VOBA-1610 file (N, C-alpha, C; in pm, whole numbers, padded with zeros to 5 digits, always signed):
BEGIN
Met+02833+03368+00944Met+02775+03243+00898Met+02703+03267+00766Thr+02702+03163+00688Thr+02632+03175+00561Thr+02483+03153+00580Arg+02410+03190+00480Arg+02264+03176+00485Arg+02224+03029+00497Met+02295+02940+00429Met+02262+02797+00434Met+02284+02740+00574Lys+02391+02783+00640Lys+02417+02735+00776Lys+02310+02784+00873Leu+02270+02911+00857Leu+02165+02964+00944Leu+02033+02893+00921Leu+02002+02862+00796Leu+01880+02788+00765Leu+01885+02647+00823Ala+02001+02583+00815Ala+02016+02448+00872Ala+02001+02452+01023Ile+02058+02551+01088Ile+02047+02563+01234Ile+01902+02589+01274Ala+01835+02678+01201Ala+01695+02710+01232Ala+01606+02587+01213Thr+01630+02511+01108Thr+01550+02390+01084Thr+01576+02286+01191Phe+01700+02272+01233Phe+01733+02178+01339Phe+01669+02219+01471Leu+01672+02349+01502Leu+01608+02398+01625Leu+01457+02379+01620Leu+01398+02394+01502Leu+01255+02368+01486Leu+01226+02220+01514Thr+01309+02132+01465Thr+01292+01989+01488Thr+01306+01956+01636Leu+01404+02015+01703Leu+01419+01993+01847Leu+01298+02044+01924Ser+01247+02158+01882Ser+01130+02214+01949Ser+01008+02125+01932Ile+00986+02077+01812Ile+00872+01989+01786Ile+00885+01861+01868Gly+01005+01805+01870Gly+01028+01684+01949Gly+01012+01709+02097Gly+01058+01823+02145Gly+01043+01856+02286Gly+00898+01874+02326Val+00821+01941+02242Val+00678+01958+02271Val+00608+01822+02269Gly+00642+01738+02172Gly+00583+01605+02166Gly+00616+01522+02289Gly+00740+01527+02333Gly+00779+01456+02454Gly+00707+01507+02576Trp+00693+01640+02585Trp+00624+01697+02701Trp+00476+01658+02702Val+00412+01661+02584Val+00270+01625+02577Val+00250+01480+02622Met+00333+01390+02572Met+00320+01249+02610Met+00353+01230+02759Trp+00451+01302+02810Trp+00486+01293+02952Trp+00372+01345+03038His+00308+01453+02991His+00196+01512+03064His+00080+01412+03078Phe+00061+01328+02977Phe-00045+01228+02981Phe+00003+01093+03035His+00123+01090+03092His+00180+00970+03157His+00188+00851+03062Met+00231+00874+02940Met+00248+00766+02844Met+00383+00698+02866Pro+00391+00568+02839Pro+00522+00501+02851Pro+00617+00550+02741Leu+00743+00558+02773Leu+00846+00607+02681Leu+00808+00744+02623Ala+00761+00831+02708Ala+00701+00957+02664Ala+00796+01041+02578Trp+00918+01059+02622Trp+01009+01149+02550Trp+01053+01090+02417Leu+01060+00960+02407Leu+01097+00896+02280Leu+00980+00895+02184Leu+00867+00839+02229Leu+00752+00826+02140Leu+00689+00961+02106Gly+00687+01052+02202Gly+00632+01184+02173Gly+00710+01257+02065Ala+00841+01253+02076Ala+00924+01318+01974Ala+00907+01251+01839Met+00903+01118+01837Met+00887+01047+01710Met+00752+01077+01646Ile+00646+01073+01725Ile+00512+01096+01671Ile+00497+01239+01622Phe+00539+01335+01702Phe+00522+01474+01663Phe+00610+01511+01544Cys+00734+01461+01538Cys+00819+01488+01421Cys+00764+01419+01297Gly+00708+01301+01314Gly+00646+01232+01202Gly+00525+01308+01149Leu+00442+01357+01240Leu+00326+01436+01199Leu+00369+01567+01133Ala+00476+01627+01184Ala+00527+01751+01122Ala+00577+01724+00980Ala+00642+01611+00961Ala+00691+01577+00827Ala+00573+01551+00732Leu+00470+01484+00783Leu+00351+01461+00700Leu+00279+01591+00668Ala+00287+01688+00758Ala+00224+01818+00736Ala+00304+01906+00641Gly+00425+01865+00607Gly+00506+01941+00511Gly+00620+02019+00571Leu+00636+02015+00703Leu+00750+02082+00764Leu+00877+02000+00738Pro+00990+02065+00728Pro+01112+01992+00695Pro+01196+01954+00818Pro+01155+01854+00897Pro+01239+01818+01011Pro+01374+01762+00964Arg+01479+01802+01029Arg+01614+01760+00992Arg+01691+01717+01115His+01796+01639+01094His+01885+01599+01201His+02017+01675+01186Ala+02094+01675+01292Ala+02224+01742+01287Ala+02323+01655+01212Lys+02421+01717+01149Lys+02523+01641+01078Lys+02604+01555+01173Val+02607+01591+01300Val+02678+01511+01399Val+02611+01375+01414Cys+02478+01371+01398Cys+02403+01246+01412Cys+02428+01151+01297Ala+02450+01202+01179Ala+02473+01118+01061Ala+02580+01183+00975Pro+02707+01163+01010Pro+02813+01227+00932Pro+02816+01175+00789Ser+02859+01259+00698Ser+02861+01220+00557Ser+03001+01179+00513Asp+03077+01121+00601Asp+03212+01075+00570Asp+03203+00952+00480Asp+03302+00933+00393Asp+03301+00820+00300Asp+03303+00685+00370Arg+03365+00675+00483Arg+03375+00546+00550Arg+03240+00494+00596Tyr+03140+00582+00608Tyr+03007+00539+00647Tyr+02925+00491+00528Asp+02972+00516+00407Asp+02900+00474+00288Asp+02935+00332+00246Arg+03030+00268+00308Arg+03074+00135+00267Arg+03002+00022+00338Gly+02915+00051+00430Gly+02845-00054+00502Gly+02761+00005+00611Asn+02725-00077+00704Asn+02646-00029+00817Asn+02733+00052+00912Val+02673+00147+00977Val+02746+00230+01072Val+02800+00143+01185Gly+02722+00046+01229Gly+02767-00044+01336Gly+02892-00120+01298Asp+02903-00158+01170Asp+03023-00229+01124Asp+03146-00141+01138Val+03133-00015+01105Val+03246+00078+01113Val+03285+00100+01258Val+03187+00116+01345Val+03216+00138+01486Val+03284+00016+01546Leu+03232-00101+01516Leu+03292-00224+01570Leu+03432-00245+01514Ala+03451-00216+01385Ala+03583-00233+01327Ala+03684-00134+01386Gly+03636-00015+01421Gly+03723+00083+01481Gly+03764+00049+01622Arg+03687-00034+01691Arg+03719-00071+01830Arg+03807-00193+01840Leu+03827-00263+01732Leu+03910-00384+01737Leu+04057-00350+01749
//
């Protein structure tokens, strides 16, 4: 693997870890939507603190067909 791929994987794993810890903290305190809100809040705080949270390319592919409109439009058009 190249250095860039390893860095991307490490950054993605860091983001998953931060989100997982955030979800667990919110779940521990019995908050509603704990795993969703905890991950969002903790990843948001990490980004504000200067950490580089990233998503996987699978979540947001960089294919040209996604640049022509909303992702939902492409999905709906593909199902017709």
